[in-house]
C-alpha positions as CSV (number, residue, x, y, z in Angstrom):
1,X,134.7,-16.7,1.4
2,X,133.1,-13.4,2.6
3,X,132.6,-14.9,6.0
4,X,136.2,-16.0,6.2
5,X,137.4,-12.5,5.1
6,X,135.1,-10.8,7.7
7,X,136.3,-13.2,10.4
8,X,140.0,-12.6,9.4
9,X,139.5,-8.8,9.6
10,X,137.8,-9.1,13.0
11,X,140.5,-11.3,14.4
12,X,143.2,-8.9,13.1
13,X,141.3,-5.9,14.6
14,X,140.9,-7.6,17.9
15,X,144.6,-8.6,18.1
16,X,145.6,-5.0,17.2
17,X,143.2,-3.6,19.8
18,X,144.6,-5.9,22.5
19,X,148.2,-5.0,21.5
20,X,147.4,-1.2,21.6
21,X,145.8,-1.6,25.0
22,X,148.7,-3.5,26.4
23,X,151.1,-0.9,24.9
24,X,149.2,1.9,26.5
25,X,149.1,0.2,29.9
26,X,152.9,-0.5,29.8
27,X,153.6,3.0,28.7
28,X,151.5,4.7,31.4
29,X,152.1,2.3,34.3
30,X,155.4,0.3,33.9
31,X,158.0,1.6,31.4
32,X,158.1,4.9,29.5
33,X,160.6,6.6,27.2
34,X,161.8,10.1,27.9
35,X,164.1,12.5,26.0
36,X,166.7,14.7,27.6
37,X,166.1,18.3,26.5
38,X,168.6,20.3,28.6
39,X,172.1,20.1,30.0
40,X,171.2,20.0,33.7
41,X,172.2,16.4,34.2
42,X,175.5,16.5,32.2
43,X,177.6,14.5,31.9
44,X,175.5,11.7,33.3
45,X,172.8,12.4,30.7
46,X,173.3,14.5,27.6
47,X,171.0,16.5,25.4
48,X,169.6,14.1,22.8
49,X,169.7,11.0,25.1
50,X,166.5,8.9,25.1
51,X,166.0,6.9,28.2
52,X,163.7,4.3,29.6
53,X,162.2,4.8,33.1
54,X,160.7,2.3,35.5
55,X,157.3,3.8,36.4
56,X,156.3,0.9,38.6
57,X,159.0,1.2,41.3
58,X,157.6,4.3,43.0
59,X,154.0,3.2,42.6
60,X,152.4,3.1,39.1
61,X,149.3,5.1,38.3
62,X,146.3,3.3,37.0
63,X,145.2,4.9,33.6
64,X,142.0,7.0,33.6
65,X,141.4,6.5,37.4
66,X,144.4,8.4,38.8
67,X,144.9,5.6,41.4
68,X,148.4,4.8,42.5
69,X,149.6,1.3,43.2
70,X,151.8,0.6,46.3
71,X,155.4,1.5,45.7
72,X,158.0,-1.2,45.6
73,X,160.5,1.2,47.3
74,X,160.8,4.8,48.3
75,X,163.3,7.0,46.4
76,X,166.8,6.8,47.8
77,X,169.8,9.0,47.8
78,X,171.5,8.7,44.4
79,X,168.4,7.7,42.4
80,X,167.9,9.5,39.1
81,X,164.2,10.3,39.2
82,X,161.6,11.7,36.7
83,X,158.9,13.8,38.2
84,X,156.4,16.6,37.5
85,X,158.0,19.8,38.6
86,X,156.0,21.3,41.5
87,X,155.9,24.8,40.1
88,X,153.4,23.7,37.4
89,X,152.8,20.0,38.0
90,X,152.8,19.2,34.3
91,X,156.4,19.5,33.0
92,X,158.6,16.4,33.4
93,X,162.0,17.1,35.0
94,X,164.8,14.6,35.6
95,X,167.2,15.1,38.5
96,X,169.1,13.2,41.1
97,X,167.6,12.6,44.5
98,X,170.2,13.7,47.1
99,X,168.1,13.7,50.3
100,X,164.9,12.1,51.5
101,X,162.4,13.2,54.2
102,X,163.9,14.2,57.5
103,X,167.4,14.6,56.2
104,X,169.2,18.0,56.5
105,X,170.6,19.5,53.4
106,X,173.4,22.1,53.4
107,X,175.6,23.5,50.6
108,X,178.8,25.2,51.6
109,X,180.7,26.9,48.8
110,X,179.4,24.3,46.3
111,X,180.0,21.3,48.5
112,X,176.9,19.3,49.4
113,X,176.4,18.0,52.9
114,X,173.6,15.7,54.0
115,X,173.1,15.3,57.7
116,X,176.5,16.9,58.1
117,X,178.3,14.4,55.9
118,X,179.8,15.3,52.6
119,X,177.6,13.9,49.8
120,X,179.9,12.2,47.2
121,X,179.6,13.8,43.8
122,X,178.3,11.5,41.1
123,X,181.0,10.1,38.9
124,X,179.9,12.2,35.8
125,X,178.8,15.3,37.6
126,X,180.5,18.6,37.0
127,X,181.0,22.3,37.9
128,X,181.4,24.7,35.1
129,X,181.7,28.0,37.0
130,X,184.6,28.3,39.4
131,X,183.2,31.4,40.9
132,X,181.4,31.0,44.3
133,X,178.2,33.0,44.9
134,X,178.4,34.3,48.4
135,X,175.8,33.2,51.0
136,X,172.9,35.6,50.8
137,X,173.2,36.4,47.1
138,X,171.4,33.2,45.8
139,X,171.0,29.6,46.7
140,X,173.2,27.9,44.1
141,X,176.5,27.6,46.0
142,X,175.4,28.2,49.6
143,X,172.2,26.8,50.9
144,X,170.5,25.6,54.2
145,X,170.6,24.1,56.6
146,X,167.2,22.8,55.4
147,X,165.2,19.8,56.7
148,X,163.4,17.9,53.9
149,X,159.7,17.7,54.9
150,X,157.8,14.4,55.3
151,X,156.7,13.0,52.0
152,X,159.2,14.9,49.9
153,X,162.6,14.5,48.4
154,X,165.4,17.1,47.6
155,X,166.7,16.9,44.0
156,X,169.7,18.4,42.2
157,X,171.1,18.2,38.7
158,X,174.5,16.7,38.2
159,X,175.6,19.8,36.2
160,X,175.5,21.7,39.5
161,X,176.2,25.2,38.2
162,X,173.5,24.9,35.5
163,X,170.6,23.2,37.0
164,X,167.2,24.6,38.1
165,X,166.3,22.3,41.0
166,X,165.3,22.1,44.7
167,X,167.8,24.8,45.6
168,X,165.5,27.3,43.8
169,X,161.9,26.0,43.8
170,X,161.8,23.6,46.7
171,X,161.3,19.9,47.3
172,X,159.4,17.3,45.3
173,X,156.3,15.7,46.8
174,X,156.4,11.9,46.4
175,X,153.0,11.9,44.6
176,X,154.7,13.8,41.7
177,X,157.2,11.1,41.0
178,X,156.9,9.5,37.6
179,X,159.6,6.9,37.8
180,X,163.3,6.0,38.1
181,X,165.6,6.3,35.1
182,X,167.0,2.9,34.0
183,X,169.0,3.0,30.8
184,X,169.8,5.0,27.6
185,X,168.2,3.2,24.7
186,X,169.1,5.9,22.0
187,X,171.4,8.9,21.8
188,X,171.3,11.5,19.1
189,X,173.9,14.2,18.8
190,X,172.4,17.7,18.4
191,X,173.4,19.4,15.2
192,X,172.8,23.1,14.6
193,X,173.2,22.6,10.9
194,X,170.4,20.1,10.6
195,X,167.4,21.6,8.8
196,X,164.4,22.2,11.0
197,X,161.0,20.8,10.0
198,X,158.5,23.6,9.6
199,X,154.8,22.9,9.0
200,X,154.6,26.1,7.0
201,X,157.3,24.7,4.6
202,X,156.6,21.2,3.5
203,X,159.8,21.0,1.6
204,X,161.6,21.2,4.9
205,X,160.6,17.6,5.6
206,X,162.5,15.9,2.8
207,X,165.5,18.2,3.4
208,X,165.6,17.2,7.1
209,X,165.2,13.5,6.3
210,X,167.9,13.6,3.7
211,X,170.3,15.5,6.0
212,X,169.7,13.1,8.9
213,X,170.1,10.0,6.7
214,X,173.3,11.4,5.3
215,X,174.8,12.1,8.8
216,X,173.1,9.2,10.6
217,X,176.4,7.4,11.5
218,X,178.0,10.5,12.8
219,X,175.0,11.7,14.9
220,X,174.3,8.5,16.8
221,X,176.3,8.3,20.0
222,X,176.9,4.6,19.6
223,X,178.9,4.2,22.8
224,X,176.0,5.4,25.0
225,X,173.4,3.0,23.7
226,X,172.4,0.5,26.4
227,X,174.2,2.4,29.2
228,X,172.7,1.8,32.6
229,X,172.0,5.2,34.4
230,X,173.6,5.5,37.8
């Protein structure tokens, strides 16, 4: 009996270990979940959206070794991409690729031109500030002409007046790409009245849980679940 019990525990531990290793490999190399923390991609992506990203398409990294597999494709205009922002190389950003290497970017009074052709605004993109910042004051509304260097892409947020992107800090090297956004698997409406969990106040945990259970149906954005990101 003892041998059977020990054997059963061993088989269970082995199966669990294999499952954890596979989950880790999938998360780090193939598909990963991300949460949208800011409004820079509204209304394509909203604060509180949780999305899945394909990490394999631009060349997955091998865990622990830092090696990168060959890319299935290079990023293209219109792709919604996740990347490590070049200014610190640690924070994940999500933006839309609007130009690739060798293309010329120009913004004239908020209108985006790539190689001299007007870039069609994404269907859910928006402008929230009708004022136009004159050329020379900053790079939000008037920019370029600028040629994207080799091995880089130019990215912008769909919420054009409220996005910190390539107009301000430059292009994204391809080796900082983490993946391409695929779909929204969960969407949770922010609620300023929801109690915050504070480690210094353990009673905040049940209060937060109770509040979120009570308002669960209202806070989930049901219509967004399963939406393909484009």
